[in-house]
N, C-alpha and C positions, 0 to 999 in steps of 0.2 A: 688595361687595368686602371680603374679609377682610384686615386688615393685621396684621402681627406686628412686635414690637419686638426679635426675636432678633438678637443680634450674631453675624454669620456667622463671623468669626474665632474667637470664643469657642466656638461650636458645633463648629467643626472641631477645636479643641484637645480639647474634651470627648469627641468621638467617638474621637479617637486614644487618649486615656487609657483609655476603656472597652475599645477593641479590644486595647490592649496588656495590660490587666489580664486580659481573658478568654483571650487566646491565649498569654501568657507562662506558663511553669511557676511554680508556687508555691515560693518559696524555703523556706518552712517545711515544706511537704510533702516537698521534695527532701531537706532536712536530716533529717527524721524517717525517711524511707525508708532512708537510709544508716545509721541507728541501729537498724533492725529486727533483732531477735535471736530465734532459735528458743527455745522452752521447753526446759528441760534437767532431767533427773533423774539424780542421782548414782548411777552404777552400783554403788557400794560402800555404798549405803544399807542393804541387808540382807545378812546372812551366808547362804551356801548358797541363793542365790536364782536362779530362772530366769524369764525373761519373754520372750514372743514375741507381743505384741499391743499394743492401744491402750487397754485398760481396766484398772481396778484388779484385777479378777478374774484377769487374765492374769499378774499378779505372784504367782508361787507359791513356796512354801517348805514345809518341814516342821519345826516347832519345837514341842517339848513343854514343858509347865509342870506343876509339882506343884500340886495343888489344896489348898484350905484343909483339906479333910477327908481328905487323903491320896490322892485319886484323881489320875489323869493327864489333862491336857487337851492335845490335839494340834491345832495350828492350821496350816492349809495355805495361807491367804492373808489379806489384810487384812480381808476381809469377815468371816471367822471371828473375827478379833481384835476387831472392833467389836461383834460379837454376844455376846461374853463379858463379863460384869460384873467389875469390879475385886474385888468382895467374895469371889469364889470362888478367887482366886489366893493361894497360901501366902505368908506374910510374907517368907520367905527368897528368894522368887522375884520379889518385887514390883519391885525395881530393874530387873531384866531385862525384866519385863513393861512397865514404863514406857518403856524403850528401844524396844521393838517398837511400842508404841502411837504414840510420837512419830514413828517412821519411817513408820508407816502413814498418819498424818495428813499428812505431807509428800507421800507418793505420791498420796494421795487428792486433795489440792489440785492437784497437778500434772496429773492426768488430767482434771480439770474445767476446766482453763484453756485459753485460745486457743493456737494453734500458735505464734504470733509476737507480739511486742510491742516497743515502743520501749525500749531499755535504755541507761541512763546508768551502769551498773555497770562497774567494771574487770573485765577477764577473770579475773584472779587474785585470790582472797580471801587477803589477807596482813595482816600486823600494821598497816601504814599504813592500810589500809581499816578494820580493826577499831577503830582509835583514833577514827574519825570517827562510829561508831554511837552511839546514845543511851546515856547513863550508866545508864538503866533496863534495858538489855539484859543482865541478869544473872539467874541462877536465882532464882525466887521461893520463899522459904523459909517464908513465912507471917509475918504481923505486921510486914512491912516496909512503909514508906511510899514505895513506888517512884514513885508518881504525883507526889510532891512534889519529886523530884530533877530537876535541870536541868543541861544541859550534855552534853558528849561523854565517852565512856568513857575516852579517852586524855587528858583534861584534867589528870589527876594521873599523869604517866608513872612516877613513883617507885613507885606501887602496882601498875603493870601490867608484869609481867615475862614475857618470852617464854620458853616452854619448847621448843616445836616448831612448825614451820610447814610446811604442804604446799600443794598447789595449791587444795584446796577445804576446808581446815580450818586453824585456828590454835589452839594450846594455850597458855594463859597462866596465870599465878598472879596473883590479885588478893587482896591481904591474905593470909588463910590458906585461901583457896579456889582449887583448880585447876579451870579450866574449859576444855573443848575445844569450840570453836565449829565445828560441822560443817555445811557447806552441803549440804542434802539436795536442794533443787530451786530452779530459777529459772524463773519464769513470771508471767504477769499474773493473779494469784489473785483480785483484786477487780474485774477487767475494766474498768479505767479507762484502758487503753491503754499503761500503763507496767509494765515487768517488775519483779517483786518477788523477794525472796529468803527462802526458808524455811530457818531455821537451827535445828539441834538443839544443845542445850547439855548436854554430858556433864560432870558435875561431881562432885567429892568434896572433903571437908574434909581439909586437909593434916595438921592436928593433932587430928583427930577421926575417928569412924567413919561420919560421914554421907556419903551419896552419892545421886545421882539423875540424872534426865533431864528437861529442860524444853525448850520450843521457843518461838521467836518468829518473826514475819514482819516484815521490813523493806521499805520502799519508797523509791525515789529517783526523783523526778519532774522533776529538772533537773540539768544538769551541774555547776552552781556552788553547790549546796546539799547539806548532809550528809544521809545517810539518816535516815528517821524511822520510828517504830514504827507499823506498821499494825495488828497485833493480836498477842496472845500466848496461851499456853495458859490 
C-alpha cells in the first residue's frame, strides 16, 4: 500500500493557482498589445517620389548629380544610390548627395523591419521629446569625443533654441549650429520587439559655410526611461 504525505488543502490551493495562471490573460501581454504600433515611413522623406509597393525598389524617383569628371549621374531609386560610390560625385553636389543617402538608409531600414512593434514613443516629435534624447545626438564633425558625453540634449536649455517645429521634425539652434531633426521612419530596426526612430540631421553652421546631413537611430524600451542611442552613421 502506497502512502503519501500530501496535504489535500495545499494541493487544492496549488491546483487553483495553476489553473488561474493558465487560464487568466497575461497582464503584460495585454499591456503590450495595446502599445503595438505599425511601422511608418515619412511620406516627405524624398522629393518628387512615387511609391506603390513594399520593397526599397518600389520607391522611385529621378534625381541627377554632377560627377567629379563633369559627367551626369541619374539615380532612379535607392538601389542606384547605394551602387554609386561617393568618390564619383562632384564636390559641389556632395551635400545633396549625403541628404539622399541618409534618406535611402532610413527607407532601407524601414522595409527590412517587422510590420508592428511595441512603441513607447509619443505620437508627435516635438521640442519636449527632443530635449530627452542623448546629448550625443548631434552631427558628427570629426574629432569630437561624443562617446565621452553624458546626459540629455536638453540638459542645458539655454543652448537649445527652437526655430521651427512640425509634426515630424524639430529645427533648433545649438550654439552656432542649426540642426533640423527630421524623423524619416519609425519601426523595429533591430528586431528586439520595440519601435525605434530613424532621424536625419540636416545641419549648417550659422556663422560659417559648413553644412551637411547626418543620421541617428534612437530606441525607447520602456515608458519611464529616456531614449537611447541605438546606432548612428
